[in-house]
C-alpha positions, 0 to 999 in steps of 0.5 A: 774488639777482636772477638767482635770482628772474628764474629763472623765469618759464618761459612755456611760450610759446604758439606765435602763432597766428591770433587767433579773436576778431572783428576790430574794423572789419574791413571798413574799412582802418584808419589802422594798415594804411594807415600800414603800406602807406605805410612799406612803399612808402617803405622797401622796394627791391620794389613787390610787397607781400603784405599776408597778410590773413586771412579773419577780419580779422587780419594781419601788420603791422609792429610798433608796439612793439619791446623793444630790450633790454638783453640779460640785462635781463629782455626775455623776462620783460617780453614774457610779461608785457605778452602777458597784455594782450589787445590785445598780439600779441607775435612769439614769437622774436627776430627780429634784423631791424635788427642782422643785415645778412643779415635787413635786406637781405631788406626789410620784407616779410620783416620783416613775415613774422615778425610774428604775425597780429593785428587792427587794434586790437592792438599788434604787439610784437617784442623783440630785446635786441641792438638796444640796443647795435647802433650801426646800428639806431636809425637803421634803426628811425627810418627805418622809423617815426619814431613807434616806441614803444620798451621798454628793460628795464635792471637792475644793470650789475653783475648784468647782466655775471654774467648775461651771462657765465652764459649764455654759459657754460651754452651751452657747457656744453650743447654739452660745450665748456669755457669760461673762468672769469669771472675770466679775462674780468674780469681782464687784466694784474692789472686789470679788463678793460674790454674785455670785451664784457659790461662794454661792453653794461652801459655804458647811457649810451653806447648810450642817447646813440645812441638819443636822436639819433633818438628823444626820451626820451618815446618810450622807456620804461625798466623797472626790471628789478630791480623787475620781478623783485621786484614785477612788477605796478606795472612792468607798469602803467607799460607799459601807461599808456606804450602807452596800453593799457586797464588789463587786467593785474592783480595776480591775474596775478602769483603767487610761486612758493615752490618757485622763489623767483620770480614766475610768471604766471596767465592765465585760471586757467592757471599758467605760469613762465619757462623754466629757462634763466632766472635760473640762478645766478651763478658765485661771484665774489671779493668784491674783484673784485666791488667793483671792477666796481661801482665801475667803473660808478659813473660810467657809471651817474651819466651815465646817470641824468643822461641820462634824468632818473631814478636806479635802485638800483644798486650 
């Protein structure tokens, strides 16, 4: 059911262009820009940096916030909803800087070049869901900025597994390539196949432990993906508070599309929904197999709840 509701939200994503609003204190170097310059000096192998400053005072800068995951947890919906705030500048595409070696070797200047132009008072955000489960990423982010604010959106692990499979299945279908049934992935020698990558990605406590080696819990805000689907405004309010943003997003920015069966966005009178590829129907799974999957996650979920000091309404 959660998948159907998330199914929405197409946001005809607006291309990231140079902002037209006047900059604040554009003639003076902000502390944000100063910190960025120091980070570049410390972490890049090159010393010739191009700041990419626009004549209107906007520039490309390192993100102050990263949506680190989780895959199929609702990261696109979260980013689009957060982008309703005027003080947010979001990178349009997943950057994969910290988890793809070819990208990481390009250095921080390359990373900055992938960011949108923003004003000094704005928070630059990028999202790459694979970061959460990539072992090397926490240390790399920490080495860049120990004060980074991290956003993690999670949903019921069993539902996430089904969504993970569904995405790969449709990718193969679009290329007219055959793909095994989900049962062939979930079952091995008559037992639950715990080596299936989609299951491993849902073992949240394992990946969270890795992040907590480098960042304190108060630097990581966990968004309840299941609640974001059912009632997005309260969850976005919490994100605003975590990022110390002025309360600009309100309930009127969200409306339930009865035809689609999920929440869409309203911004300055313009209505938009997430791409139809989001929230596709999950495959039918045998009830006993689904129960076995949910039972498998019982202990890992309990460990995660203890780790973060919070519970979620998961099976």
